[in-house]
N, C-alpha and C positions, 0 to 999 in steps of 0.2 A: 581184810573184810571193807573196812572201811572206804578204801583204795581200790576196791577192782571196778573193774570196766564195765558200764552198762549198757548190757547189748537191746538195741530194739528190735524187737523183730512185726514186720507185718506181713503176716498172715494169709492172706481171705478165704473164707471156704468156699472152695470149688464144688463140695456135694456135700449134701448133707445126709445124714443116714437116714433111713423109709422105718427101721428099726433101733433103737437107741437101747443101746448096751454098755453097763457102767462097768468100768474093770476097778479090780481092786488090788491093793498093792499090799496087801495083810492076806487074802487068799491065795495069788497070786503073783509072786515077786517079777516075775517077768513077764514082758507084755512086747508080743508085735504089730507092726502093721505100717501102715503109710498115711504117714500126717496129712489130715485133706483137710485143713483149717483149724483156726484158734477163733473162739467164740468167748468173751469176755472170759471169765475164770474155765474156761472148757477146752481143753485141747480134742480136736475132734479126727479120731482115728476110723481108717476104714474098718477096723473089726470092733469098734466099741468109743467112748469119751472116756478121759480122765478130768474127774475136778483137783483143780494143781493145788487150790485153794486145803482142801482136805488134807490132803499131803505133803505140805508145808512146810514139815520139821522131817521127811524124809530127803535120804542122800540120792540122787538118782544116775543113774548112767548112759546115756544115748549113744546109739552108733545107726550108720547108715549102711550094714551091711546088706 
């Protein structure tokens, strides 16, 4: 883990949501949507936002299906 490669993401917010809905992995373990941007600790999807710090100890799998 100490020797893992660090990936820098530069993903500007293309579109701000009109109504903010927070996703919760405890209530719904599978979340789908298109990533619209990253702002601070938030991943902004077309279906809502995810607070990355809140779920920092979770194991997450991402796909581009």
